C-alpha positions in Angstrom: 2.7 5.3 0.0 -0.6 6.5 1.5 -1.4 6.2 5.2 -4.8 6.2 6.9 -5.3 9.8 8.2 -6.6 8.5 11.5 -3.5 6.3 12.0 0.1 7.5 12.2 2.8 5.1 11.6 5.8 5.6 13.9 9.3 4.4 13.3 12.3 4.6 15.6 15.4 6.1 14.1 18.7 4.5 15.0 22.3 5.1 14.1 23.3 1.5 13.9 21.4 -1.7 13.1 20.5 -3.5 16.4 20.7 -7.3 16.9 17.1 -7.5 18.0 15.2 -5.7 15.2 14.9 -5.4 11.4 16.5 -2.3 10.0 15.5 -0.2 7.0 18.6 1.8 5.9 17.9 4.7 3.6 20.9 5.9 1.5 21.9 8.4 -1.1 24.7 7.8 -3.6 25.0 10.9 -5.8 21.6 11.2 -7.4 20.6 7.6 -6.6 18.4 7.1 -3.5 17.7 3.6 -2.3 16.8 1.5 0.7 18.2 -1.8 2.1 16.4 -4.1 4.5 18.5 -6.1 7.0 17.3 -8.6 9.5 19.7 -10.5 11.9 18.6 -14.1 12.4 18.9 -13.4 16.2 15.9 -11.0 15.9 13.5 -13.7 14.5 13.5 -16.3 17.2 14.7 -19.0 14.9 12.4 -18.1 11.9 15.4 -17.1 9.8 18.3 -19.6 9.7 20.8 -16.8 8.8 21.1 -13.0 8.6 19.1 -11.4 5.7 20.1 -8.4 3.6 18.0 -7.3 0.7 19.3 -5.8 -2.6 19.1 -2.1 -3.0 15.6 -0.9 -3.8 13.8 2.4 -4.6 12.9 4.1 -1.4 9.1 3.4 -1.5 9.7 -0.3 -2.4 12.2 -0.6 0.4 9.8 0.8 3.1 6.9 -1.3 1.8 9.1 -4.4 1.8 10.5 -3.7 5.3 7.0 -3.2 6.8 5.6 -6.4 5.1 8.6 -8.5 6.1 8.6 -7.1 9.7 4.9 -8.0 10.0 5.4 -11.5 8.5 8.4 -12.2 10.8 6.8 -10.5 13.8 10.0 -8.4 14.5 10.5 -4.8 15.4 11.4 -2.4 12.5 13.8 0.5 13.0 15.1 3.0 10.5 18.7 4.2 9.8 18.6 7.4 7.8 22.1 9.0 7.8 21.3 11.0 4.6 18.0 12.5 5.8 15.8 10.8 3.2 12.8 10.0 5.3 9.5 11.5 4.0 6.8 12.7 6.4 4.0 11.0 4.5 5.6 7.6 5.5 4.9 8.3 9.1 6.7 9.8 12.1 10.4 9.1 12.5 11.5 9.5 16.1 14.5 8.8 18.3 14.1 6.8 21.6 15.3 9.9 23.5 12.3 11.8 22.0 9.8 9.6 23.7 8.2 11.2 26.8 8.5 9.3 30.0 5.7 6.8 30.7 3.1 8.1 33.1 3.0 6.2 36.4 -0.2 4.1 36.9 
């Protein structure tokens, strides 16, 4: 996956899938690395009639699918990466606590 050098994609890292966002989960099982996309129906404002969970996909396919689906469904996308598989060329992975406080206006 290539990114525009003037634009950095940023993704929030979570430990558990929230009810209000799509989650890309990256996993390792021995030598096998894969991603799974989940989206609770509650995050879609009625656009999905039931919760969605994809099949296991190669990592790059999973991130591309997650981004495409999140854009189509207009939902937030977060990343669960318990095995540390995130690759820097996909963008910046941050935790909510890493965000600096908003400056007062």
